[in-house]
matplotlib code that plots the C-alpha trace (Angstrom):
import matplotlib.pyplot as plt

x = [96.8, 99.9, 102.2, 104.6, 106.5, 107.1, 106.0, 104.4, 100.8, 99.4, 95.8, 94.0, 91.2, 88.1, 86.0, 82.5, 79.6, 77.3, 74.9, 77.8, 78.8, 75.6, 76.4, 79.7, 82.2, 84.8, 87.5, 86.6, 86.7, 90.6, 92.6, 95.7, 97.6, 97.7, 100.8, 102.3, 105.7, 106.0, 106.2, 106.5, 106.6, 107.9, 105.5, 102.2, 103.4, 101.4, 100.4, 96.8, 97.1, 94.5, 96.6, 97.6, 94.6, 91.6, 90.1, 90.7, 91.8, 94.0, 95.9, 99.6, 101.5, 103.5, 106.4, 107.6, 109.9, 107.2, 104.8, 101.9, 98.4, 96.2, 93.4, 95.4, 95.9, 93.5, 92.0, 89.8, 86.1, 83.1, 83.4, 87.1, 86.1, 83.4, 86.0, 88.4, 86.0, 84.9, 88.5, 88.9, 86.0, 87.5, 90.9, 89.1, 87.5, 90.9, 92.3, 89.7, 90.6, 94.3, 93.3, 91.9, 95.1, 97.2, 98.8, 96.5, 93.4, 94.8, 95.5, 92.1, 90.6, 92.9, 91.7, 88.0, 88.5, 90.8, 90.8, 93.7, 92.6, 94.6, 93.2, 95.0, 98.0, 98.3, 97.6, 95.2, 93.8, 90.1, 88.8, 85.9, 84.7, 84.2, 82.1, 80.1, 76.9, 77.1, 78.1, 74.5, 75.1, 76.3, 74.7, 74.3, 70.8, 71.0, 71.3, 69.5, 70.0, 72.8, 73.8, 74.9, 75.1, 73.1, 74.9, 72.6, 74.0, 71.6, 72.5, 70.2, 72.6, 75.5, 76.7, 75.5, 78.1, 77.9, 78.9, 82.1, 85.3, 83.0, 86.1, 87.9, 84.5, 84.1, 87.5, 87.3, 83.6, 85.1, 87.7, 85.1, 82.7, 85.5, 86.9, 83.5, 82.4, 85.7, 84.6, 81.2, 81.7, 83.2, 81.8, 79.2, 77.2, 74.9, 74.7, 71.4, 71.8, 68.9, 68.6, 65.2, 64.9, 68.3, 68.5, 71.1, 73.2, 73.8, 74.5, 78.1, 80.1, 81.5, 85.1, 83.9, 82.1, 84.8, 87.4, 85.2, 85.2, 88.7, 89.7, 87.4, 89.4, 89.3, 87.8, 84.9, 84.3, 84.2, 82.1, 79.4, 76.5, 74.1, 74.1, 70.5, 69.6, 66.3, 64.3, 66.8, 66.7, 67.7, 70.7, 71.9, 71.4, 73.4, 76.2, 76.3, 76.5, 79.5, 81.3, 80.9, 84.0, 85.8, 84.0, 84.2, 81.3, 80.9, 80.4, 77.9, 75.9, 75.4, 73.4, 69.7, 67.1, 64.3, 61.5, 59.7, 60.4, 57.7, 59.7, 62.8, 61.0, 60.5, 64.2, 65.7, 64.3, 63.5, 63.3, 66.7, 67.0, 66.9, 64.9, 65.2, 62.1, 62.4, 62.1, 59.0, 57.2, 58.0, 57.2, 53.8, 53.2, 53.9, 52.4, 50.3, 53.2, 56.0, 57.8, 57.7, 61.3, 60.1, 61.7, 65.1]
y = [47.3, 47.2, 44.4, 43.6, 41.0, 43.6, 41.1, 41.9, 41.9, 39.2, 38.3, 35.2, 35.2, 36.8, 34.2, 33.6, 34.9, 32.6, 32.6, 31.4, 28.4, 26.5, 27.4, 25.7, 28.1, 26.1, 28.5, 28.0, 24.3, 24.6, 24.2, 25.6, 27.9, 31.5, 32.8, 33.6, 31.8, 32.1, 28.7, 27.6, 24.0, 22.9, 20.0, 22.1, 25.2, 28.1, 30.0, 29.2, 25.5, 23.4, 22.5, 25.9, 27.9, 25.6, 27.6, 30.8, 29.2, 26.9, 29.7, 30.4, 29.4, 32.6, 33.2, 36.1, 36.7, 36.7, 39.4, 38.9, 40.4, 37.7, 40.1, 41.5, 37.9, 36.7, 33.6, 31.1, 32.2, 29.7, 28.8, 27.8, 25.7, 23.8, 23.1, 22.0, 19.8, 18.3, 17.2, 16.0, 13.5, 12.5, 11.7, 9.7, 7.6, 7.2, 6.4, 3.6, 2.1, 2.0, 0.5, -2.4, -3.1, -3.0, -6.2, -6.4, -6.3, -8.8, -11.3, -11.0, -11.5, -14.4, -16.1, -15.6, -17.3, -20.1, -22.4, -24.5, -27.8, -30.8, -34.2, -37.4, -35.5, -33.7, -29.9, -29.2, -25.7, -25.4, -22.9, -21.5, -19.4, -22.3, -24.1, -21.2, -22.5, -26.0, -25.5, -26.4, -29.9, -30.7, -29.3, -29.9, -31.4, -31.1, -34.0, -37.3, -39.6, -38.5, -35.6, -37.7, -35.4, -35.5, -34.7, -34.2, -34.6, -33.3, -34.7, -32.4, -29.6, -31.1, -29.6, -31.1, -33.2, -30.8, -27.7, -25.9, -27.3, -30.2, -32.3, -29.3, -28.2, -31.9, -32.1, -29.0, -29.9, -33.3, -31.5, -29.3, -32.0, -34.1, -31.2, -29.9, -33.4, -33.4, -29.9, -31.0, -34.3, -34.7, -38.0, -40.5, -39.4, -40.5, -39.4, -38.6, -38.9, -37.2, -38.8, -37.3, -34.7, -35.6, -36.2, -38.8, -35.8, -34.5, -37.9, -38.3, -40.9, -44.1, -42.7, -39.7, -41.9, -44.4, -41.5, -40.0, -43.3, -43.9, -40.3, -40.2, -40.5, -43.9, -42.0, -40.9, -44.3, -45.8, -43.2, -43.4, -45.2, -45.2, -44.2, -43.5, -43.2, -41.3, -42.0, -44.5, -45.0, -48.0, -46.1, -45.2, -48.8, -50.2, -47.5, -48.7, -52.3, -51.6, -50.1, -53.0, -54.7, -51.5, -50.9, -52.8, -55.1, -53.1, -50.0, -52.0, -53.1, -49.4, -48.5, -48.2, -47.3, -45.1, -44.5, -41.5, -38.4, -39.7, -42.9, -40.8, -39.0, -42.3, -42.7, -39.2, -35.9, -33.7, -30.2, -29.1, -31.2, -29.1, -30.7, -28.9, -27.5, -29.6, -32.7, -31.6, -30.7, -34.2, -35.8, -34.1, -35.3, -38.9, -38.9, -42.0, -44.0, -43.5, -46.7, -46.3, -45.0, -42.2, -39.5, -39.9]
z = [34.3, 36.4, 35.7, 38.5, 36.6, 33.8, 31.4, 28.1, 28.4, 26.1, 26.6, 25.1, 22.5, 24.1, 25.9, 24.7, 26.5, 28.4, 25.4, 23.2, 25.4, 24.1, 20.7, 20.7, 18.9, 16.9, 18.5, 22.0, 21.7, 21.3, 24.7, 23.3, 25.6, 24.9, 23.1, 26.3, 26.8, 30.5, 32.3, 35.8, 34.6, 31.3, 31.1, 31.8, 29.4, 30.8, 33.7, 32.8, 33.3, 34.9, 37.8, 38.9, 38.2, 38.8, 41.5, 43.0, 46.2, 44.5, 42.6, 42.4, 45.6, 45.6, 48.0, 49.7, 46.9, 44.3, 44.8, 42.2, 42.4, 41.5, 40.8, 37.8, 36.3, 33.5, 35.1, 33.2, 33.2, 33.5, 29.9, 30.4, 33.3, 31.2, 28.6, 31.0, 32.7, 29.4, 28.6, 32.2, 31.5, 28.2, 30.2, 32.8, 30.2, 28.5, 31.8, 32.4, 29.2, 30.2, 33.4, 31.4, 29.9, 33.1, 34.3, 37.3, 35.3, 32.7, 35.5, 37.0, 33.5, 32.9, 36.1, 35.1, 31.6, 32.7, 35.9, 36.9, 38.6, 39.8, 38.8, 39.5, 40.7, 37.4, 36.7, 34.1, 32.6, 31.8, 29.3, 31.1, 28.2, 25.9, 28.5, 29.8, 28.0, 29.2, 32.9, 34.1, 33.1, 36.8, 39.8, 43.6, 44.2, 48.2, 50.6, 51.5, 54.5, 56.8, 54.9, 51.7, 48.8, 45.7, 42.4, 39.4, 35.8, 33.1, 29.8, 28.0, 28.7, 26.8, 23.5, 20.2, 18.4, 15.4, 17.3, 16.5, 18.3, 19.8, 20.9, 22.5, 24.4, 25.5, 26.8, 28.9, 30.1, 31.1, 33.3, 34.6, 35.6, 37.3, 39.2, 40.2, 41.5, 43.6, 45.2, 45.8, 47.5, 50.9, 51.9, 50.6, 47.6, 44.8, 41.1, 39.5, 35.6, 33.9, 30.5, 29.5, 26.7, 25.5, 21.7, 20.3, 19.1, 22.7, 24.1, 25.5, 23.4, 24.8, 25.0, 27.1, 29.6, 29.8, 30.4, 33.0, 34.9, 34.7, 35.9, 38.8, 42.1, 43.9, 46.9, 44.8, 43.3, 46.7, 48.3, 45.6, 46.8, 43.9, 40.2, 39.3, 35.6, 35.1, 31.9, 30.5, 26.7, 24.7, 23.5, 27.0, 28.2, 25.1, 25.9, 29.4, 28.3, 26.2, 29.0, 31.5, 30.5, 31.6, 35.0, 38.1, 39.2, 42.3, 40.2, 38.0, 40.9, 42.0, 38.8, 39.1, 36.3, 37.3, 34.7, 36.2, 38.5, 40.8, 41.2, 41.8, 44.5, 46.2, 46.4, 47.3, 48.4, 45.4, 47.1, 45.7, 42.6, 39.6, 36.8, 33.5, 32.0, 29.0, 31.0, 33.1, 29.9, 28.3, 31.6, 31.5, 27.9, 28.7, 32.2, 31.2, 29.9, 32.2, 31.2, 27.5, 27.1, 25.1, 27.1, 25.3]

ax = plt.figure().add_subplot(projection="3d")
ax.plot(x, y, z, "-o")
ax.set_aspect("equal")
plt.show()
């Protein structure tokens, strides 16, 4: 055909027929440019680049000084479009992977895995990933008289003492519990400590409980109206007895032992208090002996 650019006529390898597209010829999978070294842009390398000849309407932008008959140029056929789209999809996937490594994504990931809190005018960082399985240990149980908050602490959700990095987990869980308590409580509140279905290996130690008490803000100690311990065991009674020298007499007077969920329901509304399934099961089993102390 007529070549207005006076360029040597060099044609690429013959494209496969529509029947060959499904067959997947090894030669057609190559996206190498044809051996024509005419370049409009050194970064693209060919007149047949995806950017310049993607569609018929998006062809070469020719000015008045460059009279090129587009009908005489070899443009990619349907097979070429399929190949280019295939590689375009791959580039999109690679682009998504690169996005996951950009600074903005890393910052979002960092904020999800770590939480900065201020407790006692000191800033702390909580490893949220390590405490993820234990976050149910504290929850909001609704309100009772005059919109006083009910905070539920379920000891059965604490980690076992033989778990990996137990001290590290408990340190971060401690910070999480204290900071969450400060967020949940605005005015007066009560704490419901669910001790049932908690084996000895999940019981918090003396040091942990003592530190919790010491780190609680003075406002929270003052606004605490009642500390209810449900299904108290001999162990928890002994533990609290040991801590009495370190806690105020006012705080000690707020501790109340409750031996059944029914008795708890006579003190506070239970509509929004989440009772773990394990406690409900044992409660049904010991329905006839609610004060036996066997729910520990």
